[in-house]
C-alpha positions in Angstrom: 4.5 -7.7 3.2 4.4 -9.8 0.1 1.8 -8.4 -2.3 1.2 -9.7 -5.8 -1.1 -6.8 -6.9 -2.1 -3.4 -5.6 -5.5 -1.8 -6.2 -5.3 1.6 -7.9 -8.3 3.9 -8.1 -8.6 6.4 -10.9 -11.5 8.8 -10.5 -13.5 10.0 -13.4 -11.7 12.7 -15.3 -8.7 12.2 -13.0 -5.3 12.4 -14.6 -3.5 10.5 -11.8 -4.5 7.8 -9.3 -6.3 9.1 -6.2 -5.9 6.0 -4.1 -3.6 2.9 -3.8 -4.5 -0.1 -1.7 -3.1 -3.5 -0.8 -6.6 -5.0 -0.4 -9.6 -4.6 -2.7 -11.9 -4.6 0.4 -10.1 -1.4 1.7 -10.4 0.3 -1.6 -14.1 -0.6 -1.9 -14.8 0.9 1.6 -13.0 4.1 0.7 -14.8 4.5 -2.7 -18.1 3.9 -1.0 -17.3 6.3 1.9 -16.6 9.2 -0.5 -19.2 8.2 -3.2 -16.6 8.1 -5.9 -17.0 7.5 -9.6 -14.2 5.8 -11.5 -12.3 2.6 -12.0 -10.5 0.3 -9.5 -7.8 -1.7 -11.2 -5.4 -4.5 -10.0 -1.8 -3.7 -11.0 1.0 -6.2 -10.7 3.8 -5.3 -8.3 7.4 -5.1 -9.3 6.7 -5.5 -13.0 5.3 -3.0 -15.6 1.9 -3.8 -17.0 3.4 -4.0 -20.5 5.9 -6.7 -19.5 3.2 -8.5 -17.4 0.8 -8.5 -20.3 3.4 -9.9 -22.7 4.6 -12.6 -20.2 0.9 -13.5 -19.4 0.1 -13.9 -23.1 -2.5 -11.1 -22.9 -0.7 -8.8 -25.3 1.6 -9.5 -28.4 3.5 -6.8 -30.2 2.1 -6.6 -33.7 3.5 -3.3 -34.9 6.9 -1.6 -34.5 5.3 1.2 -32.4 4.3 -1.4 -29.8 7.9 -1.3 -28.5 8.3 2.4 -28.3 8.8 4.1 -24.9 5.7 6.3 -25.4 3.5 3.2 -26.1 5.0 1.2 -23.1 4.6 4.3 -20.8 0.9 4.6 -21.5 0.1 0.9 -21.8 -2.8 -0.7 -19.9 -4.2 -4.1 -20.4 -7.9 -5.0 -20.6 -6.9 -8.3 -19.0 -6.2 -6.5 -15.7 -8.9 -7.2 -13.1 -10.9 -4.0 -12.8 -14.3 -2.7 -11.5 -16.3 0.4 -12.4 -17.9 2.5 -9.7 -20.6 5.2 -9.9 -21.3 7.4 -6.8 -19.5 4.8 -4.7 -21.5 1.8 -6.0 -19.9 -0.9 -8.2 -21.7 -1.1 -11.5 
C-alpha cells in the first residue's frame, strides 16, 4: 500500500489521536457513526510535519526556538488539510 497521507482524528479535549485512517471517506463514516466532535487532519507519511512544512514552503524558521526539539515535537501546520466536526457533522 502506497499512501501519501493518513487521516488522523483528534477528538475535542483529547490528548491523543482516537482514529487513524488511510482514506478520508472511512474516517468520515466513523466520525458520523459515533457522532464525534473534533478535527480530522491529513498527515504526510514517512516525514515529520515540521520537515514537510519547511520543504513545502509553508513554514520558515524565523527564530532560534523554531529549531528546538520541543518546538519540532509539538509542531503542526495550518497548511495541512483538515476538517472540523461537531456531533459527527462536518462544520
